[in-house]
N, C-alpha and C positions, 0 to 999 in steps of 0.2 A: 432462597435458590435461583428463583426466574426474576426477580429482580437484578440480581448479578448479571444474569444471562444475557437482559435486556440492556443493561447499561454496558458490557462487552462488545453486545452488538452494534450498537451506536459508535464505540468505540471504534470497532473496526471498518464501520463504513467511513466514518470521518476519515480513517487511514487510508480508505481506497480513495476517498474523493481528492486528499492531498496526493497520492502517489499519481492520479489523474493528472491531476494540476501540473505537476512535476513534469510529468510525462509529455504533455502536449505544448508545453511551454519550451520543453527542449527541442520538440520537433520543428517548433519556429525559431529557434536560438541560430546564432550567427555561426557559421561555419568557421575552423581555425582555419589560417595559413599555413601550410606546411612550408617547409624551407624547399623543397623539389617543386612548389607551385601548386600543387594540389591542393584540394580542401579535404579535411577531414572534420569529424563533428567532434565536439566535446561530449565524450560517454560518461563523464561523471553524474551529470545527471539522471541520466538513464539507469545508471546501476544504483541512484539512491531511490529511485522509484520502484526497481525491481524488488531492493531490500523493505523497503516500506510495504507493498505489496505483499512479500513473503510474511511479514509480521503481522500484517491487516489478517491474512489467510491463517495463521495460528490462532490469532485472538478469536476469530471467527469460529475456529474450531472448539475452543476454549467456550465459548458462549454455548454452542449448540450442545456441548457436555452438560454444561450447569442445566440449561433449559430441559433436557430429557431426564437427567437426576430430579429437576425439580416438579416434575410433572408423573415421575415414579413414586417420590418419598413426598409425602404434602406436608 
């Protein structure tokens, strides 16, 4: 159980790093030119980063549950 928890924790950490990388590249990315002359950002990378961060939170929650169960039940 503890090994599964550690593996899931590493997976959650990787998902968080990937989410941060996508989000930071979105901040530096070019703005889209709208038809009325104003500039608007492309929200697709930000939406993907939010989804990955939500998945990472769920995976870390499961990892924490496995770690707790692994400590209680030897």
